[in-house]
Every structure is written in C-alpha cells, then in structure tokens.
N, C-alpha and C positions, 0 to 999 in steps of 0.2 A: 407106462409107455414114454421116455425124454424123447424128442429129438429138440435140432439140432434150428434156428430159426435164418430163412434164409431171406438178404436181406434185398428189397425190390428196389431197382432202378427209381432213382427220385427220389424217394421215399425217402426221411428225416431215418438218423440212425438211432440204432439200437444203443440204450444209457448206458454210458460210459463214460469216461472224461475224455479220452485216445478215441473210442470213438466216434464220437460228437466231433471232435477238433474234422478224424477223417470224410464225415459227410459232409458237414462247411465246406473244408476246401472242396471236392468232391463236382459239388455244388456249384462253385467259382469255376471250376474248370482249371484249377492248378494239380493234382494226378488225376489218377484214375488205376483200377482195380485192374491188375494181369490177367487176360485169359477169364474174368469174372466172375472172380473164386467168389465165395461167400464172404460176405465181412466176416470175422470175427474169428477163422480157423487160422489156424497157424501158420500153413503153405501155401495161403498167399503172399506175392509179395506188392507191392505195392513202387507204382513207377510216376514221374514226373508228367502231365501233357505237356506233349509239344508248344514248341515257346511260338506260338501266331499271335502274339497279338504281342511281342516280343519284338519282331521283327516287326509287323507294320511300323507305317506311322506315326509319328505320335500325332496328337488333339494342335495338341499348342506347341509352335513354332517361336521363339522368344526371341526378338532382333538380336541377338550377339550368335546366334545362331546360322542366320540366313550368311547368305552368299556377296561376297562384295559385289552389287551393284558400276556399271560404266556413270561417271554421273550427267546427269540429262540437259545437254540446251539450260540457260541462264537468259532473260530479258538480261537490256541492259542496267545497269545501274543509276534511278534515277537523279541520284546524288550525287556520281563523276559527271566528269566531262568527258574524259574517253578515255576506252578499255577496251579488249580483242573481244570478240560476238561468233559466237554463229550466224551465220548470214540467216538473216531472216525472211519467207517462201511471202510475206502481204508486200515487203519492199516493195514500192513504184522509184525506179530512174528517173534521176531529176537533181540535181545544186540548191543550195540554201546561199543568198550574199546578203552579208552583211551592210553592216553603214560604213562599211573603213573601203567596198570596194570586193573584198575577198568572195570567191565563189567556192562554197564545200561540196562535192559530185559526189553523190553516191546511192545507194537505193535504200529511200525518207522511208519514213513508218512511224505513230505513234505511241504507245503504251499498246501494249497484247488486249486485246478486245475491248481497246476503247476506242472511240469516234473526235471529232473533231467538237468541241462543242463551241458553238456560238450564243450569243443573245444578238437576235436581230434585230436591228434598230429600226427599221419602215414595220414590219409586224408588231415590234413588237411582245417578241418573245425565243425563246429557244428555239435551236434545233442543232443535229446532232447528222454532220457528216462525215461518211469516209474518206481517208486519206486518196484511195485508189479512186477514187468520183471526181478529186480536184484537176484539176491541168493551170492557176495558177493560185499562189496565192503576197497579197499585197499587203503592204501596211499602211495607214494612214493617217497623217503625224495629223492627231490636233491640237496639242500647243505639247509649246518645250516652254522651261524655265529656268536662272540659279534661280533655288527661294534664301533668302537669310533664314541663318541659324541667330535667333533669340533664346532669351535665358529672363528671369525674374532679378529686378535690380537686387530684391533681395529680398530674404524668409518674410511672409507678411506681407509684401510688398506687390500691388497686381500691376507695379510700374513697369515695362518688359525694358530690355537692353537691345542691341545689334550688336552679337559677339564679333562680329567682321569676318565669318566667315564664312560661307555659303556653300551648296551643293547639288549636283542635278537634278532636275526633274522631268520626268517625261510621259505624253499620255499617247495612246496611240489607238487605234481600231481598222479593225484586220477585212479586207476583199477578198472573201473565195471567190474565185472564176469557177465557176465547174464545166467538166465536158458537154455535157450542153449546152454551152459561155451562159450560161445561168450565174447572176449574181449574186452574192449575201453580202452583207455590208452591215456587223457586229465589230463586240465587244470576247477579246476569248479569252476569258484567265490566265494565265498562267499553267496553258498546255506543251509538253513537253513533244517536241521535234525528234525525230535523232538522223542522222547520216551515215549510213554505214558502208563504208568506202575500203578493198584491201583484209578483212576481216578486224579492222578498227572503225567504232562508234561515236558520232561528236553530240552530244543536245546541245537543242538551240530551243531557250526557253520563246513561246508568242504569248508577252503583259500585254495588258493591258494600261498596269501601269507604272512607272518605275525609275528607280532612287538608286541617285548614284552615290558612293562615298563622300564623306565635308573634307572638300577643298581639291572635287575634280569638278573638271569640263564637259560641257553639254558633249563632245568633241568623245572625253574616252568611256564616256555611255554607249557603249555598244550594244546593236538590238539588231536584230533581224528586218533585213529590208523585201527579201522578195522572192520567193520560194516557185524554181521553174521546175513542170514536170515531164517528163518522155526521155528517150533515148536521144534524141537531139539531142534537150540540153544538155542532157548529161556529157556528153559526148565536146559538149561549144567546151564546158567546165574543164576538163580534164587535157584539151587540148592548151587552153590557157595555160595549165597551174604551168605542166610543159615548157613551153615558149615565159614562165618567165624561173621555170628552176635551168633552165638555159642558157636565158640573159642572165639570171646569177651568178654561175658558173663560168660566161664569157666566152659561147659558143652560140653561132647562128643559128638560129631558129632552123626546123625544118621546111619548107615553100608546103 
C-alpha cells in the first residue's frame, strides 16, 4: 500500500530537480507554498514571499545616493590674504596695528584649535598661550638692516663680488602681556593671526625673521607692530577708520 510523503517544514525537499530548487527558495524566503499544501501535489500553488527585505533600508548607502548637504563653515585659507568667512565664536575683539600705522579692527583668532607657540627666552622653553588669554601682543625689534647680495666671481673661484643689489632683513621677538599682566618675551615662528570684520578675515603673520624682496626698502617690509585686545580697543580702531574715510571723502568727522 503506497502513500504520498508529506513535506516537513524546514526539512530537505524530496528528490527531484524542481522540488530541490523550490525547497532552496523556500529556505531563503523567496517563496512559500499556498495554504500549506503538500509538496509535489498538482493542486499546490506557488506564491512569492512578501517583499519585506526589498522594502527595508539597504545595508550599504553609496556616496552618490546620499542627499546633498549644506556646506560646512570653513576656516580661513592660511594661504590667502583676505576672504569671506563665517564668524568664529572664539574670536576676541581688538585690532592689529601694522608698521605703517594702520589699525585693522576685528575679531582676532589664530588657526582653529591652536594656541600661540612662543619660545620663552628667559626660561628657555616653549609656552602655548590661548589668544583669549592675551591682553596685548607687541613686536620687539632686535635688529634690521639691508643685506647686500653677493655672488661668486666665476665658476670654481671662491672669491665673491657684490652685485650692487640689496634686500631688507629684520629680526623680531614678541612680548605677550596676559590678562593677569604676566609677560612672556620670546620668538614666534610664523604663527598666523586673523582679524575678521564684516565677514572678511585678513591674515597677518607673526615672524621671527622676515626677509624682503631684492631691491626693497626696510619701510616697505611691513610687519605687525602691535595687537590690542578688548572691546574698547576694537571700537577705537573702528572710529579711527571712519574718521580717515570721512576725511578722504572731504567730510567733517562727527564729534
């Protein structure tokens, strides 16, 4: 007496190429028998399993499928002189005075997440000072001169001759006065300072040694003379700029 074997859920499908393929599809959830009819019977209908996985979020999102985001605020370009920027919360109001006498007001800061690195000449060590801890920064002129340009007289000859040209050279140290009036005097090796005003940031460099172009004068080799911090210093520099602008336009400055 023969009987038709009944398929057990989750068990291996009976022999036969079609049944084996369907059993594998059932195991991975791509189809399911309708109404639980026994496998191999003619009345059984095959249905696709609900596309739950297809509707789910993909495990991997490619870069070109992501939504375009708003550009983040960028720090000022250290190789640019002036550019439009987003206001920095760590900026301290004040002004930067250069050797020509011009005072540039703005919110002053250095490279993001950096401090002023100064070599303390008294204690022979480096110190790291936040810009917000400073009351004043002053340049101390060690020496300046016009250096002559020399060249070898001819190939293979160690004798040098003066070309008739010269270039300006200057050596500076810096005096940092902190909010508690403590002072640090030392060398700063090319640290940038930014003065941001009306969404424009101007870059200045605190040099130890500064060299000008061939044929230039000492006066043309402009450097930072002084940096004053505080709202009062900022307002003073703004008023001076307004007065100069009104004088240039032929207007009488307001008292």
